[in-house]
C-alpha positions as CSV (number, residue, x, y, z in Angstrom):
1,X,86.4,104.7,122.5
2,X,87.2,102.9,125.7
3,X,86.6,99.2,125.3
4,X,83.2,97.6,127.0
5,X,83.8,95.1,129.4
6,X,81.9,91.9,129.1
7,X,80.8,89.1,131.7
8,X,81.0,85.4,130.2
9,X,77.4,85.3,130.3
10,X,77.2,88.6,128.3
11,X,79.6,87.5,125.7
12,X,77.9,84.0,125.4
13,X,74.8,85.7,124.7
14,X,76.2,87.3,121.6
15,X,77.1,84.0,120.1
16,X,74.0,82.9,118.1
17,X,74.1,87.0,116.8
18,X,77.7,86.5,115.9
19,X,77.1,83.4,114.0
20,X,74.3,84.9,111.5
21,X,76.7,88.1,111.2
22,X,79.6,85.9,110.2
23,X,77.3,83.7,108.0
24,X,76.1,87.1,106.2
25,X,79.5,88.6,106.0
26,X,80.9,85.2,104.5
27,X,77.8,85.6,101.8
28,X,78.7,89.0,101.1
29,X,82.3,88.1,100.4
30,X,81.3,85.1,98.2
31,X,78.9,87.5,96.2
32,X,81.8,90.1,96.0
33,X,84.2,87.3,94.6
34,X,81.5,86.3,92.2
35,X,81.1,90.0,91.1
36,X,84.8,90.5,90.5
37,X,84.9,87.3,88.2
38,X,81.7,88.9,86.1
39,X,83.4,91.4,83.7
40,X,79.6,92.5,83.2
41,X,79.2,93.6,87.1
42,X,78.7,97.2,87.4
43,X,81.4,98.8,89.7
44,X,78.5,100.2,91.7
45,X,77.5,96.6,92.9
46,X,81.2,96.0,93.8
47,X,81.2,99.0,95.9
48,X,77.6,98.1,97.6
49,X,79.0,94.9,98.7
50,X,82.3,96.2,99.9
51,X,80.1,98.9,101.8
52,X,78.0,96.3,103.1
53,X,81.0,94.1,104.4
54,X,82.4,97.2,106.0
55,X,79.0,98.1,107.5
56,X,78.6,94.3,108.9
57,X,82.1,94.4,110.7
58,X,81.5,97.8,112.2
59,X,78.2,96.6,113.4
60,X,80.2,94.2,115.5
61,X,82.9,96.5,116.5
62,X,80.1,99.1,117.6
63,X,78.9,96.4,120.3
64,X,82.5,96.4,121.9
65,X,83.5,93.3,120.3
66,X,86.8,93.0,118.8
67,X,86.8,91.4,115.4
68,X,90.4,89.6,114.6
69,X,89.3,87.6,111.5
70,X,86.4,87.8,109.4
71,X,87.2,84.6,107.4
72,X,87.3,82.6,110.5
73,X,84.7,84.5,112.5
74,X,87.2,85.1,115.3
75,X,86.5,87.6,117.7
76,X,87.6,89.0,121.4
77,X,85.4,90.1,123.9
78,X,87.1,92.3,126.7
79,X,87.0,91.1,130.3
80,X,88.2,91.2,133.8
81,X,89.9,88.3,135.2
82,X,91.7,88.2,138.2
83,X,91.7,91.8,138.4
84,X,93.2,92.5,135.1
85,X,91.9,92.9,131.5
86,X,92.2,90.1,129.3
87,X,90.1,88.8,126.0
88,X,87.4,85.9,126.0
89,X,88.0,84.4,122.5
90,X,85.4,82.9,120.3
91,X,85.8,81.8,116.9
92,X,82.7,80.7,114.3
93,X,81.6,77.2,115.1
94,X,82.1,77.0,118.7
95,X,78.7,76.7,120.6
96,X,80.2,78.6,123.7
97,X,82.8,80.8,124.6
98,X,85.3,78.7,126.4
99,X,88.8,80.2,126.1
100,X,90.5,83.4,126.9
101,X,94.1,84.9,126.1
102,X,96.1,87.9,127.6
103,X,95.6,91.1,125.5
104,X,99.2,91.0,124.3
105,X,98.7,87.4,122.8
106,X,96.4,85.8,120.3
107,X,94.4,82.6,119.4
108,X,97.5,80.5,119.5
109,X,97.8,81.0,123.4
110,X,94.3,80.6,124.1
111,X,93.6,78.9,127.4
112,X,90.4,77.0,128.8
113,X,88.3,79.3,131.1
């Protein structure tokens, strides 16, 4: 799939939705961890939780947003900057998207917009 391109405004519009999605995924992950510690839990429950987790991540990908780290809520939005593709970078807890990085670099190389 060819990646979508986002303007900063479009990407920022997704921030509240992403916060909710990653909160939901965190709750599913916790429930999954709890169920693995409980020998009485049926296998179907673990499978259902794993599927819910995969579906949630896929829902984010389906918007054209690249999920880098589910635990941290780290995502990249493909965008154009000075005529080349770069990524707008957001991590859970940030109120807005304030950073970007080159497509061949990661979170450690974020630069302020």
